C-alpha positions as CSV (number, residue, x, y, z in Angstrom):
1,M,-51.3,3.9,51.6
2,S,-51.5,7.4,52.6
3,G,-47.8,7.8,51.1
4,K,-49.3,7.1,47.8
5,C,-52.0,9.6,47.8
6,P,-52.0,10.9,44.3
7,V,-53.1,14.5,46.0
8,M,-50.1,15.0,48.0
9,H,-49.3,18.4,47.6
10,G,-51.1,21.7,46.6
11,G,-48.7,23.4,44.5
12,N,-49.6,23.2,40.8
13,T,-45.8,22.2,40.0
14,S,-46.2,20.4,36.9
15,T,-47.2,21.9,33.3
16,G,-50.6,20.3,33.2
17,T,-54.1,21.8,32.6
18,S,-53.7,26.0,33.4
19,N,-56.6,28.5,33.3
20,K,-55.9,28.9,29.7
21,D,-57.1,25.5,29.2
22,W,-60.4,26.1,30.8
23,W,-60.8,29.3,29.0
24,P,-58.9,29.2,25.8
25,E,-60.7,32.3,24.4
26,G,-58.9,34.7,27.3
27,I,-56.4,37.3,26.1
28,N,-52.7,36.1,27.2
29,L,-51.6,39.2,29.7
30,D,-48.7,37.2,30.4
31,I,-47.1,38.3,27.5
32,L,-46.7,41.5,28.8
33,H,-44.9,40.5,32.1
34,Q,-42.7,37.8,31.2
35,H,-39.0,38.0,32.0
36,D,-40.3,39.3,35.5
37,R,-37.4,40.4,38.0
38,K,-38.2,37.4,40.2
39,T,-36.8,34.8,37.4
40,N,-33.8,36.6,37.1
41,P,-30.7,35.1,39.4
42,M,-28.6,38.1,38.7
43,D,-28.5,40.9,41.4
44,P,-31.0,43.9,40.7
45,D,-28.0,46.3,40.0
46,F,-26.4,43.8,37.5
47,N,-25.9,45.2,34.0
48,Y,-24.7,43.1,31.8
49,R,-23.9,45.7,29.1
50,E,-21.6,47.2,31.9
51,E,-20.0,44.0,32.8
52,V,-19.3,42.8,29.2
53,K,-17.0,45.9,28.5
54,K,-14.6,44.6,31.1
55,L,-14.4,41.4,29.3
56,D,-11.0,40.3,27.9
57,V,-12.1,39.7,24.3
58,Q,-8.8,38.7,22.8
59,A,-8.5,35.9,25.7
60,L,-11.9,34.8,25.0
61,K,-11.4,34.4,21.5
62,N,-8.2,32.9,21.9
63,D,-10.0,30.1,24.1
64,L,-12.6,29.8,21.6
65,R,-10.0,29.1,18.8
66,Q,-8.5,26.5,20.8
67,L,-12.0,24.6,21.5
68,M,-12.4,24.4,17.6
69,V,-9.6,21.7,17.5
70,D,-9.9,20.4,20.9
71,S,-11.9,17.0,20.3
72,Q,-13.9,15.5,23.5
73,A,-14.4,11.9,23.6
74,W,-18.0,12.5,24.9
75,W,-18.8,14.3,21.7
76,P,-16.1,13.9,19.0
77,A,-15.7,16.6,16.5
78,D,-15.8,15.7,13.0
79,W,-12.3,15.6,11.6
80,G,-11.0,17.1,15.0
81,S,-12.7,20.4,14.2
82,Y,-15.8,21.8,15.7
83,V,-16.4,24.6,13.1
84,G,-19.1,23.0,11.3
85,M,-21.2,22.4,15.0
86,F,-20.6,26.2,16.2
87,A,-21.3,27.6,12.8
88,R,-24.5,25.8,13.2
89,V,-25.2,26.6,16.8
90,A,-24.8,30.5,16.0
91,W,-26.6,29.9,12.8
92,H,-29.7,28.5,14.6
93,S,-29.5,30.7,17.2
94,A,-29.9,33.8,15.2
95,G,-31.9,32.2,12.2
96,S,-35.3,31.9,13.9
97,Y,-35.4,35.8,13.3
98,R,-38.3,37.1,11.1
99,L,-38.8,40.5,9.9
100,A,-42.7,40.8,9.9
101,D,-42.8,41.2,13.8
102,G,-38.8,41.4,14.5
103,R,-39.3,38.2,16.9
104,G,-36.9,35.3,17.1
105,G,-33.1,35.4,16.5
106,G,-30.2,35.0,18.9
107,G,-30.5,38.4,20.6
108,T,-31.6,36.6,23.9
109,G,-29.9,33.2,24.3
110,N,-33.4,31.8,23.8
111,Q,-32.0,28.5,22.6
112,R,-31.2,27.3,25.8
113,F,-35.1,26.9,26.5
114,A,-38.0,25.2,25.0
115,P,-39.2,25.0,22.4
116,L,-36.2,25.8,20.9
117,N,-33.9,23.6,22.6
118,S,-36.0,21.0,21.2
119,W,-36.9,21.6,17.7
120,P,-36.1,19.0,15.3
121,D,-34.0,21.5,13.2
122,N,-31.9,22.0,16.3
123,V,-30.8,18.6,17.1
124,N,-27.3,18.3,18.8
125,T,-26.9,22.1,19.2
126,D,-27.5,21.1,22.9
127,K,-24.0,19.3,22.7
128,G,-22.6,22.7,21.3
129,R,-23.7,24.6,24.2
130,R,-22.2,21.9,26.5
131,L,-18.8,22.4,24.7
132,L,-18.9,26.0,25.1
133,W,-19.8,25.5,29.1
134,P,-16.3,25.4,30.3
135,I,-15.7,28.8,28.4
136,K,-19.2,30.5,30.1
137,K,-17.9,29.2,33.4
138,K,-14.7,30.7,33.2
139,Y,-15.9,34.0,32.0
140,G,-18.9,34.2,33.5
141,N,-21.0,37.2,34.0
142,K,-18.9,38.9,31.7
143,I,-20.3,37.2,28.6
144,S,-23.9,36.1,28.1
145,W,-24.9,32.8,26.6
146,A,-26.3,34.8,23.8
147,D,-23.4,36.5,22.9
148,L,-21.2,33.5,23.5
149,M,-23.3,31.2,21.0
150,V,-23.1,33.8,18.1
151,L,-19.6,34.8,18.6
152,S,-18.7,31.0,18.4
153,G,-20.0,30.7,14.9
154,T,-18.0,33.7,13.9
155,I,-14.8,32.5,15.5
156,A,-15.4,29.0,13.7
157,Y,-15.4,30.8,10.2
158,E,-12.5,32.7,11.0
159,V,-10.6,29.4,12.0
160,A,-11.9,27.9,8.9
161,G,-9.9,30.6,7.0
162,L,-12.8,33.3,6.5
163,K,-12.0,37.1,7.3
164,T,-14.9,38.1,8.9
165,Y,-16.6,41.2,8.8
166,G,-16.7,42.1,12.4
167,F,-18.7,41.1,15.9
168,A,-20.6,43.0,18.5
169,F,-21.4,42.2,22.1
170,G,-24.6,43.4,24.0
171,R,-26.8,40.4,23.8
172,E,-28.4,40.1,27.1
173,D,-29.9,36.7,28.3
174,I,-33.4,35.8,29.0
175,W,-34.2,33.4,32.0
176,H,-37.1,31.6,30.8
177,P,-38.4,31.0,27.2
178,E,-40.6,34.1,25.6
179,K,-44.3,33.7,25.9
180,D,-45.1,36.2,23.1
181,I,-43.6,34.5,20.2
182,Y,-46.0,32.7,17.9
183,W,-44.4,29.8,16.3
184,G,-47.3,28.2,14.5
185,D,-50.6,26.2,15.1
186,E,-49.2,22.7,14.5
187,K,-49.5,20.2,17.2
188,E,-46.7,17.9,16.1
189,W,-43.2,18.5,14.9
190,L,-42.7,18.9,11.1
191,A,-46.5,18.8,10.1
192,P,-47.0,19.3,6.1
193,S,-46.3,22.7,5.4
194,D,-49.8,23.1,3.9
195,E,-51.0,24.0,7.3
196,R,-49.4,27.2,7.5
197,Y,-50.2,28.3,3.8
198,A,-53.2,28.9,1.9
199,D,-51.5,27.3,-1.1
200,V,-48.3,25.5,-0.3
201,E,-47.6,26.0,-4.3
202,K,-47.7,29.8,-3.4
203,P,-44.8,30.4,-0.9
204,D,-46.1,34.1,-0.4
205,T,-49.1,32.6,1.1
206,M,-47.3,31.4,4.2
207,E,-49.0,32.6,7.3
208,N,-47.8,35.9,8.8
209,P,-45.3,36.3,10.6
210,L,-44.0,32.8,10.3
211,A,-41.0,32.3,7.9
212,A,-39.9,28.8,8.6
213,V,-42.0,26.4,6.2
214,Q,-42.7,23.8,8.7
215,M,-43.1,23.8,12.6
216,G,-39.6,23.0,14.2
217,L,-37.7,24.4,11.2
218,I,-35.3,27.5,11.3
219,Y,-35.8,28.0,7.4
220,V,-36.6,24.8,4.4
221,N,-37.0,21.3,4.3
222,P,-33.6,19.9,3.2
223,E,-35.3,17.2,1.4
224,G,-37.8,19.3,-0.4
225,V,-41.0,20.9,0.0
226,N,-43.1,18.5,2.4
227,G,-40.0,16.3,1.9
228,Q,-40.3,15.7,-1.5
229,P,-37.6,16.7,-3.5
230,D,-37.9,19.3,-6.3
231,P,-35.3,21.9,-6.4
232,Q,-37.3,24.5,-8.2
233,K,-40.1,24.2,-5.9
234,T,-37.7,24.5,-3.2
235,A,-35.8,27.6,-4.5
236,E,-39.3,29.5,-4.3
237,Q,-39.9,28.4,-0.3
238,V,-36.1,29.2,-0.1
239,R,-36.5,32.9,-1.6
240,E,-39.9,33.5,0.6
241,T,-38.2,32.3,3.5
242,F,-35.1,34.2,3.5
243,A,-36.9,37.3,2.2
244,R,-39.2,37.1,5.6
245,M,-35.8,36.8,7.7
246,A,-34.6,40.2,5.6
247,M,-32.5,38.8,3.2
248,N,-32.1,39.3,-0.6
249,D,-31.4,36.9,-3.3
250,E,-27.6,37.6,-3.5
251,E,-27.4,37.3,0.5
252,T,-29.6,34.1,0.4
253,A,-27.1,32.4,-2.2
254,A,-24.4,33.6,-0.2
255,L,-25.5,32.2,3.1
256,T,-26.5,28.8,1.5
257,A,-23.0,28.4,0.0
258,G,-21.0,29.7,3.0
259,G,-23.3,27.7,5.4
260,H,-22.6,24.6,3.8
261,T,-18.9,25.3,2.9
262,I,-17.9,24.0,6.4
263,G,-19.5,21.1,8.3
264,K,-21.7,18.3,7.3
265,C,-24.9,16.7,7.4
266,H,-25.7,13.6,9.9
267,G,-27.5,10.6,9.3
268,N,-26.1,7.4,9.5
269,G,-28.2,5.7,11.9
270,E,-31.7,5.3,12.7
271,A,-33.7,8.2,14.3
272,E,-36.2,5.7,16.2
273,N,-33.0,4.6,18.1
274,L,-32.4,8.2,19.7
275,S,-33.4,9.3,23.2
276,A,-36.0,12.0,23.8
277,E,-35.4,15.6,22.7
278,P,-33.8,17.8,25.9
279,E,-37.2,19.2,27.0
280,A,-38.8,15.7,27.0
281,A,-35.5,13.6,28.3
282,D,-35.6,12.2,31.9
283,V,-33.2,13.4,34.6
284,E,-30.4,11.2,33.9
285,Y,-29.8,12.8,30.7
286,Q,-29.2,16.2,32.2
287,G,-30.7,18.1,29.5
288,I,-29.0,16.5,26.9
289,G,-31.3,14.8,24.0
290,W,-31.2,13.0,21.1
291,M,-28.8,10.3,22.5
292,N,-28.3,7.1,20.9
293,T,-29.5,4.1,23.1
294,Q,-29.0,1.3,20.7
295,G,-25.2,2.1,19.4
296,R,-22.1,4.4,19.4
297,G,-24.1,7.4,18.2
298,I,-21.3,9.7,17.7
299,G,-18.5,10.3,15.3
300,R,-19.4,8.8,12.0
301,D,-22.5,7.1,13.6
302,T,-24.1,10.6,14.5
303,V,-27.9,11.3,13.4
304,V,-29.3,15.0,13.2
305,S,-31.0,15.8,10.2
306,G,-31.1,12.1,8.6
307,I,-28.8,13.3,5.6
308,E,-25.3,11.8,5.6
309,G,-22.4,13.4,4.3
310,A,-20.2,16.5,3.5
311,W,-20.8,19.1,0.9
312,T,-17.3,19.7,-0.1
313,K,-13.9,17.8,-0.2
314,N,-12.4,20.2,2.8
315,P,-15.3,20.5,5.0
316,T,-13.1,22.4,7.6
317,Q,-11.6,24.9,5.3
318,W,-13.1,28.3,4.0
319,D,-12.8,27.7,0.1
320,M,-15.0,27.7,-3.1
321,G,-15.3,23.9,-2.7
322,W,-19.3,24.0,-2.2
323,F,-19.4,25.7,-5.7
324,D,-16.8,23.2,-7.3
325,M,-18.7,20.4,-6.1
326,L,-22.2,21.6,-6.9
327,F,-21.4,22.8,-10.2
328,N,-18.6,20.3,-11.6
329,H,-21.0,17.1,-11.3
330,E,-24.4,15.8,-12.1
331,W,-26.2,14.9,-9.2
332,E,-28.9,12.3,-8.7
333,L,-31.6,11.4,-5.9
334,K,-30.4,8.8,-3.1
335,K,-31.5,7.8,0.2
336,S,-29.3,8.4,3.2
337,P,-28.7,5.3,5.9
338,A,-31.3,7.0,7.8
339,G,-33.6,7.4,5.0
340,A,-33.7,10.8,4.1
341,W,-33.7,12.0,0.4
342,Q,-30.3,13.6,-0.7
343,W,-28.5,14.3,-3.7
344,E,-25.2,12.6,-4.7
345,P,-22.9,13.1,-7.6
346,V,-23.3,10.3,-10.5
347,D,-19.9,10.2,-11.1
348,I,-16.9,11.7,-8.9
349,A,-13.2,10.8,-8.5
350,E,-12.3,9.4,-5.2
351,E,-9.6,12.0,-4.6
352,D,-12.5,14.6,-4.9
353,M,-14.5,13.2,-2.0
354,P,-14.4,14.0,1.5
355,V,-12.6,11.8,3.8
356,D,-14.2,9.8,6.8
357,V,-14.7,12.0,10.0
358,E,-12.6,9.5,11.9
359,D,-10.5,7.5,9.6
360,P,-8.8,9.8,6.9
361,S,-8.0,6.7,5.0
362,I,-11.8,6.1,4.0
363,R,-13.4,8.3,1.3
364,R,-17.2,9.4,1.5
365,M,-19.5,10.3,-0.8
366,P,-20.5,14.2,-0.9
367,I,-23.8,15.4,-0.7
368,M,-26.3,18.1,-1.5
369,T,-29.5,19.0,-0.3
370,D,-32.4,20.2,-2.1
371,A,-31.9,23.8,-1.0
372,D,-28.5,23.4,-2.6
373,M,-29.7,22.2,-5.8
374,A,-31.9,25.1,-5.7
375,M,-29.0,27.4,-6.2
376,K,-28.1,25.6,-9.2
377,V,-31.7,25.0,-10.8
378,D,-33.2,28.3,-10.2
379,P,-31.9,30.9,-12.8
380,V,-31.5,33.9,-10.4
381,Y,-29.6,31.9,-8.0
382,N,-27.7,30.3,-10.7
383,E,-26.5,33.5,-12.1
384,I,-25.5,34.8,-8.4
385,C,-23.8,31.7,-8.0
386,R,-21.6,32.1,-11.0
387,K,-20.8,35.5,-10.2
388,F,-19.3,34.3,-6.8
389,M,-17.2,31.7,-8.8
390,D,-15.8,34.2,-11.3
391,D,-14.9,36.5,-7.9
392,P,-14.3,34.4,-5.0
393,E,-13.1,37.5,-2.9
394,Y,-16.4,38.9,-3.7
395,F,-18.3,35.8,-2.5
396,S,-16.1,35.9,0.8
397,E,-17.0,39.3,1.3
398,T,-20.6,39.2,0.5
399,F,-20.9,36.2,2.9
400,A,-19.0,37.7,5.9
401,K,-21.5,40.8,5.5
402,A,-24.6,38.6,5.1
403,W,-23.5,36.5,8.1
404,F,-22.8,39.9,10.1
405,K,-26.4,40.6,9.2
406,L,-27.8,37.4,10.2
407,T,-26.3,37.5,13.4
408,H,-26.8,41.3,14.3
409,R,-30.3,41.7,12.9
410,D,-32.0,41.6,16.1
411,L,-29.4,43.5,18.1
412,G,-30.7,46.6,17.2
413,P,-29.3,49.7,16.2
414,K,-25.4,50.3,16.1
415,A,-25.7,52.5,19.1
416,R,-26.2,49.3,21.0
417,Y,-23.0,47.4,19.7
418,I,-20.4,46.9,21.8
419,G,-16.7,45.5,21.5
420,P,-13.5,46.4,19.6
421,D,-14.6,44.5,16.3
422,V,-17.7,46.4,15.6
423,P,-17.3,47.6,12.0
424,A,-17.1,51.4,11.2
425,D,-19.5,51.3,8.5
426,D,-23.1,52.5,9.0
427,L,-25.1,49.5,7.0
428,I,-28.7,50.5,5.8
429,W,-30.4,47.6,7.8
430,Q,-29.2,49.1,11.0
431,D,-31.6,51.9,10.4
432,P,-28.9,54.7,10.7
433,I,-29.7,58.0,12.4
434,P,-27.7,61.1,12.4
435,A,-27.2,62.7,15.5
436,G,-29.4,65.7,16.6
437,S,-28.6,69.0,17.8
438,I,-29.1,69.7,21.5
439,A,-28.0,73.5,21.3
440,Y,-31.5,74.9,21.2
441,C,-33.8,75.9,24.0
442,E,-36.7,73.7,24.7
443,E,-39.0,76.1,26.3
444,V,-38.9,78.2,22.8
445,V,-39.8,75.3,20.8
446,K,-42.8,74.4,23.1
447,Q,-43.8,78.1,22.9
448,K,-43.9,78.0,19.2
449,I,-45.8,74.8,19.3
450,A,-48.1,76.1,21.6
451,E,-48.7,79.0,19.4
452,S,-49.0,77.1,16.4
453,G,-52.8,76.6,16.6
454,L,-52.5,72.6,16.5
455,S,-55.1,71.0,18.6
456,I,-54.2,68.5,21.6
457,G,-55.3,65.6,19.7
458,E,-53.2,66.6,16.8
459,M,-50.2,67.1,18.6
460,V,-50.4,64.1,20.9
461,S,-51.5,61.9,17.9
462,T,-48.7,62.8,15.7
463,A,-46.3,62.1,18.7
464,W,-47.7,58.7,19.3
465,D,-47.7,57.7,15.6
466,S,-44.0,58.4,15.3
467,A,-43.1,56.5,18.5
468,R,-45.5,53.5,18.4
469,T,-43.6,51.8,15.5
470,Y,-41.0,51.1,18.1
471,R,-40.8,47.1,18.8
472,G,-38.6,45.9,21.3
473,S,-38.4,42.6,19.5
474,D,-35.3,43.7,17.3
475,M,-35.3,47.3,18.4
476,R,-36.2,49.1,15.3
477,G,-39.0,52.1,14.6
478,G,-39.6,54.4,17.2
479,A,-39.6,58.2,17.1
480,N,-35.8,59.0,16.7
481,G,-35.3,59.5,12.9
482,A,-38.5,61.2,12.1
483,R,-39.1,58.5,9.7
484,I,-42.8,59.3,9.8
485,R,-42.4,62.0,7.4
486,L,-40.6,59.6,5.0
487,A,-41.8,56.8,2.5
488,P,-43.5,54.2,3.5
489,Q,-44.9,55.8,6.8
490,K,-46.2,59.1,5.4
491,T,-48.8,57.3,3.8
492,W,-49.6,54.7,5.8
493,P,-53.6,54.8,6.7
494,G,-52.9,54.3,10.3
495,N,-50.8,57.5,10.5
496,E,-53.8,59.5,8.8
497,P,-51.8,61.2,5.8
498,E,-53.7,64.3,5.4
499,R,-53.5,65.3,9.3
500,L,-49.8,64.5,9.4
501,A,-48.9,66.5,6.4
502,K,-50.4,69.4,7.9
503,V,-49.0,68.8,11.5
504,L,-45.4,68.1,9.8
505,D,-45.8,71.5,7.6
506,V,-46.0,73.1,10.9
507,Y,-43.1,71.3,12.5
508,E,-41.0,71.6,9.7
509,R,-40.9,75.5,9.9
510,I,-40.5,75.4,13.6
511,S,-37.6,73.1,13.3
512,A,-35.8,75.4,10.8
513,E,-36.4,78.5,13.0
514,T,-35.0,76.6,16.1
515,G,-32.4,74.2,15.3
516,A,-34.4,71.5,16.7
517,S,-34.6,68.5,14.8
518,I,-38.1,67.5,13.1
519,A,-37.8,64.3,15.5
520,D,-37.6,66.4,18.6
521,V,-40.2,69.0,17.5
522,I,-42.7,65.8,17.2
523,V,-42.0,64.6,20.7
524,L,-42.3,67.9,22.0
525,G,-45.3,68.7,20.4
526,G,-46.9,65.6,22.3
527,S,-45.5,67.3,25.7
528,V,-47.1,70.5,24.8
529,G,-50.5,68.8,24.1
530,I,-50.1,66.4,27.3
531,E,-49.1,69.3,29.7
532,R,-51.9,71.6,28.1
533,A,-54.6,68.9,28.9
534,A,-53.3,68.2,32.5
535,K,-53.4,71.7,33.2
536,A,-57.0,72.1,32.1
537,A,-57.7,69.1,34.5
538,G,-56.1,71.0,37.5
539,H,-52.6,69.2,37.5
540,D,-49.4,71.1,36.8
541,V,-47.1,68.4,35.3
542,H,-43.7,68.4,33.1
543,V,-43.4,65.8,30.4
544,P,-39.7,64.9,31.1
545,F,-37.9,65.1,27.3
546,L,-34.4,64.1,26.2
547,K,-33.2,66.3,23.4
548,G,-30.9,65.0,20.5
549,R,-33.0,63.1,18.3
550,G,-32.1,63.3,14.5
551,D,-33.7,63.2,11.2
552,A,-32.9,60.5,8.9
553,T,-33.0,60.8,5.3
554,D,-34.6,58.5,2.5
555,E,-31.0,57.6,1.8
556,M,-30.7,56.1,5.3
557,T,-34.1,54.3,5.1
558,D,-34.7,50.8,3.7
559,A,-38.3,51.6,2.7
560,A,-39.0,47.8,2.1
561,S,-37.8,46.6,5.4
562,F,-40.2,49.4,7.1
563,A,-43.2,48.2,5.5
564,P,-43.7,45.3,8.0
565,L,-43.4,47.8,10.8
566,E,-46.8,49.2,9.8
567,P,-49.6,48.9,12.4
568,L,-52.8,47.2,11.1
569,A,-54.3,48.0,14.3
570,D,-53.7,50.4,17.0
571,G,-56.1,50.1,20.0
572,F,-54.4,53.2,21.7
573,R,-56.2,55.2,18.9
574,N,-59.3,53.0,18.4
575,W,-58.3,52.0,15.0
576,Q,-58.1,48.9,12.6
577,K,-57.3,49.2,9.2
578,Q,-59.8,46.4,8.5
579,D,-61.7,43.6,9.9
580,Y,-59.4,40.3,11.2
581,V,-59.8,37.2,12.5
582,V,-57.8,38.3,15.4
583,K,-60.0,40.0,18.0
584,P,-59.2,43.8,18.3
585,E,-57.8,43.2,21.9
586,E,-55.5,40.8,20.8
587,M,-54.0,43.1,18.5
588,L,-53.7,45.7,21.1
589,L,-51.9,43.2,23.3
590,D,-49.5,42.2,20.5
591,R,-48.5,46.2,20.1
592,A,-48.4,46.9,23.8
593,Q,-45.8,44.1,23.9
594,L,-43.6,44.9,21.3
595,M,-43.7,48.3,22.7
596,G,-42.6,47.1,25.9
597,L,-45.4,48.0,27.9
598,T,-46.5,46.6,30.9
599,G,-50.5,45.9,32.0
600,P,-50.8,48.8,34.1
601,E,-49.1,51.2,31.5
602,M,-51.2,49.9,28.6
603,T,-54.1,50.7,30.7
604,V,-53.5,54.1,31.6
605,L,-52.1,55.2,28.3
606,I,-55.8,53.7,26.9
607,G,-57.5,55.8,29.3
608,G,-55.4,58.9,28.8
609,M,-55.6,58.6,24.9
610,R,-59.4,58.3,24.7
611,V,-59.6,61.6,26.8
612,L,-57.5,63.6,24.8
613,G,-59.1,63.0,21.6
614,T,-56.5,61.0,19.6
615,N,-59.3,58.5,18.1
616,H,-58.0,57.9,14.5
617,G,-60.3,59.8,12.4
618,G,-62.1,61.4,15.3
619,T,-64.4,58.7,16.5
620,R,-66.1,59.1,19.4
621,H,-65.6,55.2,20.6
622,G,-64.7,55.0,24.1
623,V,-64.6,58.8,24.7
624,F,-66.4,58.5,28.0
625,T,-66.0,62.2,29.1
626,D,-67.9,65.6,28.6
627,R,-64.4,67.1,29.1
628,E,-62.5,65.8,26.1
629,G,-58.7,67.5,25.9
630,Q,-58.6,67.4,29.7
631,L,-56.3,64.7,31.1
632,T,-58.8,63.2,33.2
633,N,-59.4,59.6,34.8
634,D,-63.0,59.9,33.3
635,F,-62.5,56.7,31.1
636,F,-62.2,54.7,33.8
637,V,-64.7,56.4,36.1
638,N,-67.6,55.7,33.6
639,L,-66.4,52.4,32.3
640,T,-66.8,51.0,36.0
641,D,-70.0,52.8,36.7
642,M,-72.5,50.4,37.4
643,G,-75.1,53.0,36.5
644,N,-74.4,51.9,32.9
645,T,-75.2,49.3,30.9
646,W,-73.4,48.4,27.8
647,K,-75.1,46.7,24.6
648,P,-73.9,45.8,21.2
649,A,-74.8,47.9,18.4
650,G,-73.2,46.5,15.3
651,N,-69.7,45.1,14.4
652,N,-67.2,45.9,16.9
653,V,-69.5,48.7,18.4
654,Y,-71.4,48.8,21.8
655,E,-73.6,51.4,23.2
656,I,-73.3,52.7,26.9
657,R,-76.8,53.4,27.9
658,D,-78.2,55.2,31.4
659,R,-79.2,51.9,33.2
660,E,-82.6,54.2,34.3
661,T,-83.5,56.1,31.3
662,D,-81.7,53.6,28.7
663,A,-80.4,56.8,26.8
664,V,-77.4,56.5,25.1
665,K,-74.4,58.3,26.6
666,W,-71.4,57.0,24.5
667,T,-70.2,54.4,22.0
668,A,-67.3,52.0,22.6
669,S,-65.4,49.3,20.8
670,R,-64.1,45.9,22.1
671,V,-60.8,47.5,22.9
672,D,-62.1,49.9,25.2
673,L,-64.9,47.4,27.0
674,V,-62.0,44.9,27.6
675,F,-60.8,47.1,30.3
676,G,-64.2,46.2,32.3
677,S,-64.6,43.0,31.2
678,N,-61.2,41.2,31.5
679,S,-60.9,40.4,35.2
680,L,-57.0,41.4,35.4
681,L,-57.6,44.5,33.2
682,R,-60.4,45.6,35.1
683,S,-58.5,45.3,38.3
684,Y,-56.0,48.1,36.8
685,A,-59.1,50.1,35.6
686,E,-60.5,50.3,39.1
687,V,-57.2,51.7,40.8
688,Y,-57.3,54.6,38.1
689,A,-61.2,55.2,38.5
690,Q,-60.8,55.6,42.3
691,D,-61.4,59.1,43.7
692,D,-58.0,59.3,45.4
693,N,-56.0,58.3,42.3
694,E,-56.5,61.1,39.9
695,E,-53.2,62.6,40.6
696,K,-51.8,58.9,40.3
697,F,-53.4,58.5,37.0
698,V,-51.9,61.7,35.4
699,N,-48.2,60.9,36.8
700,D,-48.6,57.3,35.6
701,F,-49.9,58.3,32.0
702,V,-46.8,60.7,31.8
703,A,-44.3,58.3,32.8
704,A,-45.9,55.7,30.4
705,W,-46.0,58.3,27.7
706,T,-42.2,59.1,28.4
707,K,-41.2,55.5,28.4
708,V,-42.7,55.2,24.7
709,M,-41.4,58.2,23.2
710,N,-37.6,57.3,24.7
711,A,-37.8,53.7,24.0
712,D,-35.5,54.0,21.1
713,R,-33.0,56.2,22.6
714,F,-30.3,54.0,22.7
715,D,-28.1,56.7,22.0
716,V,-28.2,58.0,25.4
717,A,-28.9,55.0,27.3
């Protein structure tokens, strides 16, 4: 019986109860330390961005073109072509991107892992990845899964006959699923949309930063809002959903039409006969999910969305067939063999119907989803579609550009693009920045800043506010471009517009006098402030600096797409725009993660920013020092001093009192005190509070600061 003992090992080897289950209100510092080096099987010196430059791109593209028409018996291609399959693999890889926080998208190869590999909307993308495996195996380290999946969709459209806009390599794979992406609170797949809307009748009330209407979907429910067909209501959800993925109405209509020009829906069977999704499938399935356990389950008998049929007469060709089908027929609601709502033509000639995927002698009824019908019913989408119908070349060009945007939005600025097919154009959604001058004397600029009369707090805060917009999720924002001086950033409350205008007026004069870009002057101003503060504390340091930032213009800036980058809270400057349901320390953690900071980096920056006097509006919360303006470790020394007590004194306000006299010494926010209350953060705080670590504190602060200032310098990476 001892061999059957349920307690036969001490390792926590399954995903059952965790620390988070015991203390669900705790903050999740794991999001700062995901993708640790230990999870990565590649050698420490492996550099994918250098390796992919060795790739024989033409040979890879030729192999992908061959794959498109090389039907495999274990998962046969519809009509002998996989173009629909790989368009979907790429689309569903890139389509999880959302503009609000830049998370999601195809830039990391995350479709290989749960939850995405097992989303209901991603049924059978696992088959696509297995079809790609021989190619991935062949080219190995020279092509990432992330690049390969997105490229496969682009090649699929080329094989179908589309002149694509281009392609860029450079997406680096991750080796476990992201821990920072919030996909929603629902506890079941495809839970009703109402759970993520304040009012499902008002699409703009969807919870931020979500973009898909239901848990497990990429966009909208193809059967209609909550599975109830109503094309106009669906149109309203489509518009909001695609806007949250950075697409306008014309791009949305083009992607809908072009996405459904090739391939088909699959629903010729019963969903209950399918095996579990990949993440829940037992070992004999080898990571393959949704296999039919009662019949063939392949070819014409495949089940995916539950909707059954092709949209066009020629589903493997790039043509205007989607428009011809949708606008030249009347449509009525029907149920698919799997029981899903779909639209079918009221009357159609047999010769206008697509043929069966396996037997060309059989004709099948075409279909439209509720999202397709939305393009006909909604007056705005209808007008756009008719414009496309009048000019097929314009439609193809618009789709090609929209597809490029869809599949490259989260790759970052053009400086990160690699490969022979990178388009020459600078597109506004790429946040273009002109090259900045390096032909100026750094020390001259610093001297002029030092003599300008600006305070340490003003210099450091302005540099921080300029750089803190950077988010590693989609590599947008940051100090390069000096967009802090442009709309909408110059009026953001978090940037203290009055103080910002004062500082920028000084920096613009210095820029004109020295030839340095305003962007460089802003960052150098932060360096001047930090070096002065460190010297006052007895430390002679030099803040590393990279010349060459450029100054963007209004014409180079898509102001609307920059609006989501506005900070609603910045714990580093002890500020919140208003009270939120989310705790201040959670908002700090979210910003730190987007900026690419580790736990220790976040901690040291907080401690340094407090003593430098950078609090928003000059508040005194967390300024645990009598030496403000000196770069000391006083914040940590006094936070960890048991000679103090900590007492609530209002909404997000605490008093630090002398334990013996009860006299108030300082005030604090939750963000300040979490570095003493959270066990992990306290361990970092204690390091910086030690008597022998004053110099380490200063050096670590400078290193973390430099990392933030240079986070968006892809032009010199």
